[in-house]
C-alpha positions as CSV (number, residue, x, y, z in Angstrom):
1,M,-41.7,7.8,-0.8
2,S,-42.6,11.6,-1.8
3,S,-43.7,12.8,-4.9
4,F,-39.8,13.8,-5.7
5,E,-38.8,10.5,-5.5
6,R,-41.9,8.6,-7.3
7,Y,-40.6,10.6,-10.3
8,L,-37.1,10.3,-10.4
9,S,-37.0,8.7,-13.6
10,L,-38.5,11.9,-15.4
11,W,-35.9,13.8,-13.6
12,V,-33.1,12.1,-14.9
13,A,-34.9,12.5,-18.7
14,L,-34.5,15.9,-17.7
15,C,-31.5,16.0,-16.5
16,I,-30.1,14.0,-19.4
17,A,-31.2,16.3,-21.9
18,A,-29.9,19.6,-19.7
19,G,-26.7,17.5,-19.8
20,I,-26.3,17.0,-23.7
21,A,-27.4,20.4,-24.3
22,L,-25.1,21.9,-22.0
23,G,-22.0,20.0,-23.3
24,S,-23.3,20.7,-27.0
25,L,-23.5,24.7,-25.8
26,F,-20.4,24.5,-23.2
27,P,-17.8,21.8,-24.2
28,G,-14.6,23.9,-23.2
29,A,-16.4,24.1,-19.7
30,F,-17.0,20.4,-19.9
31,R,-13.6,19.3,-20.6
32,L,-12.2,21.6,-18.1
33,L,-14.2,19.8,-15.1
34,A,-13.3,16.7,-16.5
35,G,-9.5,17.5,-15.9
36,L,-10.2,18.2,-12.4
37,E,-9.0,15.1,-11.5
38,Y,-5.9,12.6,-9.8
39,G,-5.3,9.2,-9.8
40,S,-8.7,8.7,-12.2
41,V,-10.5,10.3,-9.6
42,N,-12.7,13.3,-10.4
43,F,-12.7,16.1,-7.6
44,V,-16.0,17.0,-9.0
45,V,-17.8,13.8,-8.9
46,A,-16.3,12.3,-6.0
47,V,-17.7,15.5,-3.9
48,L,-21.3,14.8,-5.6
49,I,-20.9,10.7,-5.1
50,W,-20.1,11.7,-1.5
51,F,-23.4,13.8,-1.1
52,M,-25.5,11.2,-2.9
53,V,-23.4,8.1,-0.6
54,Y,-23.9,9.8,2.8
55,P,-27.2,10.5,3.6
56,M,-28.2,6.6,3.1
57,M,-25.7,5.4,5.0
58,V,-26.6,7.7,8.3
59,A,-29.2,5.2,8.1
60,V,-27.4,1.9,8.7
61,D,-27.6,0.4,12.1
62,F,-25.2,-2.2,12.5
63,S,-26.4,-2.8,15.6
64,S,-29.2,-4.6,14.1
65,L,-26.7,-7.6,13.0
66,R,-27.1,-8.5,16.3
67,R,-31.0,-10.3,14.9
68,V,-29.3,-12.0,12.3
69,H,-29.3,-15.2,13.2
70,E,-33.8,-14.9,14.2
71,R,-35.1,-15.1,10.7
72,P,-32.3,-16.7,8.3
73,K,-34.5,-17.6,5.2
74,G,-35.0,-13.9,3.9
75,L,-31.1,-13.2,4.7
76,V,-30.1,-16.8,3.2
77,I,-32.0,-15.7,-0.5
78,T,-30.7,-12.2,-0.4
79,L,-27.2,-13.0,0.2
80,V,-27.6,-16.2,-2.4
81,V,-29.3,-13.6,-5.1
82,N,-27.1,-10.3,-4.5
83,W,-23.4,-12.1,-4.2
84,L,-23.7,-15.5,-5.5
85,V,-26.2,-15.1,-9.1
86,K,-27.0,-11.5,-9.9
87,P,-23.1,-10.4,-10.3
88,F,-22.6,-13.6,-13.0
89,T,-26.0,-12.8,-14.8
90,M,-25.9,-9.2,-15.2
91,A,-22.3,-10.3,-16.7
92,A,-23.7,-12.8,-19.0
93,L,-26.3,-10.7,-20.3
94,G,-23.7,-8.2,-20.8
95,V,-21.5,-10.8,-22.8
96,L,-24.9,-11.8,-25.2
97,F,-26.1,-9.0,-25.8
98,F,-23.1,-6.2,-26.6
99,E,-20.6,-9.4,-28.5
100,H,-24.3,-11.0,-29.9
101,V,-27.3,-10.1,-30.2
102,F,-26.2,-6.4,-30.8
103,G,-22.4,-6.7,-32.4
104,G,-23.6,-5.2,-35.6
105,L,-25.7,-2.0,-33.5
106,I,-22.7,-1.3,-32.1
107,D,-19.2,-0.4,-32.1
108,P,-17.2,-3.7,-31.1
109,A,-14.5,-1.1,-29.7
110,N,-16.9,0.2,-26.9
111,A,-18.5,-3.5,-26.0
112,G,-16.4,-3.8,-23.3
113,Q,-16.9,-0.9,-21.7
114,Y,-20.9,-1.3,-22.1
115,I,-20.3,-4.7,-20.3
116,A,-18.2,-3.4,-17.5
117,G,-20.6,-0.8,-16.9
118,L,-23.4,-3.7,-15.9
119,I,-20.9,-5.5,-14.1
120,L,-20.6,-2.6,-11.8
121,L,-24.4,-2.5,-11.8
122,G,-24.7,-6.2,-10.8
123,A,-22.3,-6.5,-8.0
124,A,-23.6,-3.3,-6.2
125,P,-27.1,-4.3,-4.5
126,C,-29.3,-1.6,-3.4
127,T,-29.0,-0.2,0.4
128,A,-30.7,3.0,0.3
129,M,-34.0,2.8,-1.9
130,V,-34.8,-0.4,-0.9
131,F,-36.1,0.8,2.7
132,V,-38.2,2.9,0.2
133,W,-39.4,0.1,-1.8
134,S,-39.9,-1.9,1.7
135,Q,-41.7,0.8,3.5
136,M,-44.3,1.1,0.1
137,T,-45.0,-3.0,0.5
138,R,-45.1,-2.7,4.4
139,G,-42.2,-4.7,5.1
140,D,-41.0,-5.3,8.0
141,A,-38.4,-2.2,8.8
142,N,-36.3,-3.7,11.2
143,Y,-35.3,-7.0,9.1
144,T,-34.7,-4.6,6.3
145,L,-32.1,-2.9,8.5
146,V,-30.5,-5.8,8.9
147,Q,-30.8,-7.1,5.4
148,V,-28.8,-3.4,4.2
149,S,-26.7,-3.7,7.2
150,L,-25.2,-7.3,6.3
151,N,-25.2,-6.4,2.3
152,D,-22.7,-3.0,3.5
153,V,-20.6,-5.8,5.3
154,V,-20.0,-8.4,2.4
155,M,-19.9,-5.1,0.0
156,I,-16.4,-3.7,1.7
157,F,-14.8,-7.3,1.2
158,A,-17.0,-8.8,-1.8
159,F,-17.7,-6.1,-4.7
160,A,-13.5,-5.3,-5.8
161,P,-12.8,-9.5,-6.0
162,I,-16.3,-9.9,-7.4
163,V,-15.9,-6.9,-10.2
164,A,-12.3,-8.1,-10.7
165,L,-13.2,-11.8,-11.1
166,L,-15.3,-10.4,-14.1
167,L,-13.7,-8.2,-16.0
168,G,-11.1,-10.7,-16.0
169,V,-13.8,-13.5,-17.2
170,T,-14.6,-11.0,-19.9
171,D,-10.7,-9.8,-20.8
172,I,-11.0,-6.0,-19.9
173,A,-8.2,-4.8,-18.0
174,V,-8.4,-4.8,-14.1
175,P,-7.0,-2.1,-12.3
176,W,-7.1,-3.0,-8.7
177,E,-5.4,0.1,-7.8
178,T,-8.2,2.1,-8.9
179,L,-10.8,-0.5,-8.0
180,L,-9.7,-0.5,-4.4
181,L,-9.0,3.5,-4.2
182,S,-13.0,3.5,-5.5
183,V,-14.2,1.3,-2.7
184,L,-12.4,2.9,0.2
185,L,-13.8,6.6,-1.1
186,Y,-17.5,5.6,-2.2
187,V,-17.9,2.7,0.3
188,V,-15.9,2.4,3.4
189,I,-15.4,6.4,4.0
190,P,-18.6,7.5,3.8
191,L,-19.7,4.4,5.8
192,A,-17.1,5.3,8.3
193,A,-18.8,9.0,8.5
194,G,-22.0,7.6,8.5
195,V,-21.3,5.2,11.3
196,A,-19.8,8.4,13.5
197,T,-22.8,10.7,12.8
198,R,-25.3,7.7,13.8
199,L,-23.3,7.3,16.9
200,R,-23.5,11.1,17.9
201,L,-26.5,11.6,17.0
202,T,-28.3,8.6,19.1
203,G,-25.9,9.5,21.8
204,R,-27.3,13.1,22.1
205,A,-30.8,12.1,21.8
206,G,-30.8,9.0,24.0
207,P,-31.1,5.1,23.2
208,G,-33.6,3.5,21.8
209,A,-36.5,4.9,20.0
210,L,-35.6,8.4,20.6
211,G,-32.3,8.0,19.0
212,E,-33.5,6.6,16.0
213,A,-36.4,9.1,15.8
214,E,-33.2,11.8,16.1
215,V,-31.8,9.7,13.2
216,Q,-34.3,10.1,11.0
217,R,-35.0,13.9,10.9
218,F,-31.1,14.3,10.4
219,T,-31.5,12.0,7.7
220,G,-34.6,13.8,6.6
221,R,-32.9,17.0,6.4
222,V,-29.9,16.1,4.5
223,K,-31.4,13.7,2.4
224,P,-31.9,16.4,-0.5
225,L,-28.6,16.5,-1.0
226,S,-28.4,13.1,-2.1
227,V,-31.0,13.3,-4.9
228,L,-29.4,16.8,-5.5
229,G,-26.3,14.9,-5.8
230,L,-27.2,12.0,-8.1
231,L,-29.1,14.9,-10.6
232,A,-25.6,16.7,-10.8
233,T,-24.0,13.9,-11.9
234,V,-26.5,12.7,-14.3
235,V,-26.0,16.4,-15.8
236,L,-22.0,16.3,-16.0
237,L,-21.6,12.4,-17.0
238,F,-24.3,13.2,-20.5
239,G,-23.0,16.6,-20.6
240,F,-19.3,14.5,-21.3
241,Q,-20.9,11.7,-23.4
242,G,-23.5,14.4,-25.2
243,R,-21.8,14.1,-28.8
244,V,-22.0,10.1,-28.8
245,I,-25.6,10.2,-28.1
246,L,-26.7,12.4,-30.7
247,E,-24.4,10.8,-33.1
248,Q,-26.2,6.9,-31.7
249,P,-29.6,7.4,-30.0
250,L,-30.9,4.0,-30.3
251,L,-27.6,3.4,-28.3
252,I,-30.0,4.6,-25.1
253,A,-32.5,1.5,-25.9
254,L,-30.1,-1.0,-26.8
255,I,-28.1,-0.5,-22.9
256,A,-31.6,-0.5,-21.4
257,V,-32.8,-4.4,-22.5
258,P,-30.6,-6.7,-20.8
259,L,-30.8,-4.0,-17.1
260,L,-34.7,-4.7,-18.1
261,I,-34.5,-8.9,-18.4
262,Q,-32.0,-8.7,-15.3
263,S,-34.0,-6.5,-12.9
264,Y,-37.0,-8.6,-14.0
265,G,-35.5,-12.1,-13.9
266,I,-34.0,-11.4,-10.3
267,F,-36.8,-10.4,-8.9
268,A,-38.9,-13.7,-10.0
269,L,-35.7,-15.8,-8.8
270,A,-35.8,-14.5,-5.6
271,Y,-39.4,-14.3,-5.6
272,G,-39.8,-17.5,-6.3
273,A,-37.7,-18.7,-3.6
274,A,-39.2,-17.1,-1.1
275,Y,-42.9,-17.8,-2.4
276,L,-41.4,-21.9,-2.3
277,W,-39.7,-21.4,1.2
278,R,-43.3,-20.1,2.5
279,V,-40.9,-16.6,3.7
280,P,-43.5,-13.9,5.6
281,F,-44.7,-11.7,2.7
282,N,-43.4,-8.9,5.2
283,V,-39.8,-9.9,4.4
284,A,-40.6,-12.0,1.2
285,A,-41.2,-8.6,-0.9
286,P,-38.1,-6.9,0.7
287,C,-35.8,-9.1,0.5
288,A,-36.4,-9.8,-3.3
289,L,-36.8,-6.1,-4.1
290,I,-33.2,-5.4,-2.1
291,G,-31.7,-8.4,-4.9
292,T,-33.4,-6.3,-7.8
293,S,-32.4,-2.9,-7.0
294,N,-28.8,-1.7,-7.6
295,F,-26.4,0.9,-5.6
296,F,-26.2,2.5,-8.8
297,E,-24.3,5.6,-6.6
298,L,-21.2,3.2,-6.4
299,A,-21.4,1.5,-9.9
300,V,-21.8,5.1,-11.2
301,A,-18.5,6.5,-8.7
302,V,-16.5,3.3,-9.7
303,A,-17.0,2.9,-13.7
304,I,-15.9,7.0,-13.8
305,G,-12.7,5.8,-11.6
306,L,-11.9,2.6,-13.3
307,F,-13.2,4.0,-17.2
308,G,-13.4,7.4,-17.2
309,L,-16.3,10.1,-17.2
310,N,-16.9,10.1,-20.8
311,S,-16.5,5.9,-20.9
312,G,-19.8,3.7,-21.8
313,A,-19.2,2.1,-18.7
314,A,-20.3,5.5,-16.8
315,L,-22.9,5.5,-19.7
316,V,-24.6,2.3,-18.7
317,T,-24.6,3.2,-14.8
318,V,-27.1,6.2,-15.9
319,V,-29.0,4.1,-18.0
320,G,-29.1,2.1,-14.7
321,V,-31.0,5.2,-12.7
322,L,-33.1,5.8,-15.9
323,V,-34.2,2.4,-16.0
324,E,-34.5,1.7,-12.4
325,V,-37.2,3.4,-10.8
326,P,-39.9,2.4,-13.2
327,V,-39.3,-0.9,-12.7
328,M,-38.7,-0.7,-9.1
329,L,-42.4,0.4,-8.9
330,S,-43.9,-1.8,-10.9
331,L,-42.4,-5.0,-8.5
332,V,-43.7,-3.1,-5.8
333,A,-47.7,-3.1,-7.5
334,F,-47.1,-6.6,-8.3
335,A,-45.5,-7.7,-4.7
336,N,-48.5,-6.0,-3.3
337,R,-51.2,-8.0,-5.9
338,T,-49.5,-10.8,-5.0
339,S,-49.2,-10.7,-1.0
340,A,-51.7,-13.2,-0.7
341,W,-49.6,-16.0,-1.9
342,F,-47.6,-15.5,0.9
343,P,-47.9,-16.3,4.9
344,A,-48.6,-13.6,7.4
345,A,-46.1,-12.9,9.8
346,D,-47.5,-12.8,13.4
347,G,-50.5,-10.1,13.3
348,E,-49.7,-8.6,9.5
349,A,-51.9,-9.8,7.4
350,G,-55.0,-8.1,9.6
351,A,-52.8,-4.5,9.1
352,R,-52.2,-5.4,5.1
353,R,-55.9,-6.6,4.3
354,G,-58.4,-5.2,7.1
355,M,-58.8,-8.8,8.8
356,T,-56.9,-10.8,11.4
357,G,-53.9,-11.7,10.9
358,T,-53.2,-15.7,10.4
359,R,-49.8,-17.1,12.3
360,G,-46.5,-17.9,9.5
361,E,-43.9,-19.3,9.6
362,K,-40.5,-17.4,10.8
363,A,-38.5,-16.2,7.6
């Protein structure tokens, strides 16, 4: 992880401050940018979101799905946590905190927006930063790639129905047209572009390690676009939200509470399941971390498309960016300290602890 990525929360915080300041100083400019939209899709934000999403989609290798049957335990944990647990616990926490616990601290008219933002985060498992967390825990890189590729396939078909179901349960109107358009724009199209780019790169460099090295060089060159797109989006969103935040500075802290509870709770569930099922550490750590982190780029984009640039839902998804990086770094540190709790994959124990590895179960 680069120093820039390690301090991503700091850069996000600085962009939040810059967005609030610029929104206060130049409100006309932000109103002009907000008006550049068609069919609930803001053109400026759409371009920034594509910058964010495209580089990570190039890294996805769907050929890895051929190995999906080899070690099913970690995949079962990831899929169950990501799609059968996490979206629903996030929605429940949203209702609990924004309709009850914080009911006297926020405008009731905005509670549904905050709940919707949490639902969008909960229904979008991470597809990019998980590679960083996996690397920091010395996870099995190939297995992590299989997990991410499978989650992307599931996301194409499951994200919109789960979001629609949970929005309906919480009595929030479901604009199906906009929701499906968002999935097409921010998942299907970038994923197709990423696959096409990957095929071109590997076709030019050759199969195997040479092709993968070419992909890594390319993603390394375009990765700054992803981070810059994220930070520019944060500036825009907080420029639009500046007045609300200045009037309600406690709001950011309130939004962070259910996000923190969800993150640590989901990690404990997935990590505990991996421990009980005797999954090797180099699979257990990534499978717990992928369920904990969020595809916040998608959540931000869909929140804007469904509810607008200056909505409470969009604000929640951006606060998710601010919260996620320090939380994930703390969980990486915890996982590394507890690696001895798990069986080691073939030869991995020696690599991790400087001693001879022992053979563990297959995940």
